[in-house]
C-alpha positions in Angstrom: 3.2 -1.9 -16.7 0.2 -0.9 -14.6 -0.5 2.7 -13.5 -0.9 3.2 -9.8 -1.3 6.4 -7.8 -0.2 7.2 -4.1 -2.0 10.1 -2.5 0.3 11.3 0.3 -1.0 12.9 3.6 -0.6 16.3 2.3 -2.9 15.4 -0.7 -0.3 15.4 -3.3 -0.8 12.7 -6.1 2.2 10.6 -7.0 1.3 8.4 -10.4 3.7 5.8 -11.7 3.7 3.1 -14.3 4.7 0.0 -12.2 6.2 -3.2 -13.3 3.8 -6.2 -12.9 4.6 -8.7 -10.1 6.6 -6.3 -7.9 5.0 -5.1 -4.6 3.3 -1.8 -4.4 5.6 -1.2 -1.4 8.7 -1.5 -3.8 7.2 0.9 -6.1 6.7 3.4 -3.1 10.3 2.9 -2.0 11.8 3.2 -5.4 9.9 6.5 -6.0 10.4 7.9 -2.3 6.7 8.2 -1.6 6.3 10.3 1.6 4.9 8.5 4.4 5.9 5.0 3.2 8.8 3.9 5.4 8.7 0.1 4.9 11.1 -0.3 7.8 11.0 -4.3 7.6 11.8 -4.3 4.0 8.6 -6.0 2.9 8.4 -8.8 5.4 5.0 -7.9 6.9 6.5 -7.3 10.4 6.1 -3.4 10.8 3.0 -1.9 9.2 5.0 1.2 8.1 3.7 0.8 4.5 0.0 1.1 5.7 -2.4 2.7 3.0 -6.0 2.9 2.5 -7.5 1.5 -0.7 -11.0 2.7 -2.0 -13.6 0.2 -1.2 -14.3 -0.4 -4.8 -10.9 -1.8 -5.4 -10.9 -4.2 -2.4 -12.4 -7.2 -4.2 -9.7 -6.9 -6.9 -6.9 -7.5 -4.2 -5.8 -10.9 -3.0 -7.4 -11.5 0.4 -5.6 -10.3 3.5 -4.0 -13.2 5.4 -3.7 -13.6 9.2 -0.2 -12.1 9.4 -1.1 -8.9 7.7 -4.4 -8.6 9.7 -2.4 -8.9 12.9 0.2 -6.3 11.8 -2.8 -4.0 11.1 -4.1 -4.3 14.5 -1.1 -2.3 15.7 -1.4 0.3 12.9 -2.6 3.8 13.6 -6.1 4.6 12.3 -6.9 1.1 10.8 -9.8 1.2 8.6 -11.9 -1.4 6.8 -9.9 -0.5 3.7 -6.5 -0.6 5.4 -3.9 -2.8 3.7 0.0 -3.2 4.0 1.4 -2.4 0.6 4.1 -5.0 0.8 1.4 -7.6 0.7 -0.1 -6.2 -2.5 1.5 -7.3 -6.0 1.2 -4.9 -9.0 -1.0 -6.5 -11.8 -2.9 -5.4 -14.8 -6.1 -5.8 -12.9 -5.2 -2.9 -10.7 -4.8 -0.4 -13.4 -5.5 3.1 -12.1 -5.7 2.0 -8.4 -5.1 4.7 -5.8 -3.4 4.3 -2.4 -4.0 6.9 0.2 -0.9 6.9 2.6 -1.8 6.4 6.2 0.0 7.9 9.1 2.9 5.6 9.4 5.1 7.6 12.0 5.5 5.1 14.8 
């Protein structure tokens, strides 16, 4: 299990022990994180699981592929640290990572 944290748009922190190997989006959906909608169910085709990752964690994530990059082009307020949580797998290397929920209302 790996501790991950979501910070919703109201600033509330939601901390969970997540099963390694599942997507961060799955953890968000299982725990009803406000602002994570995952309308496509994790197929990287909607950008409604958009979050921001602190810069210091970016090197610990698998690199973004072209599909995710393209989806984020259509997301609101894309930043250099934007990622889709459906594309990030929980792993022990991510112990303590925080995901700031973006404005995913389309």
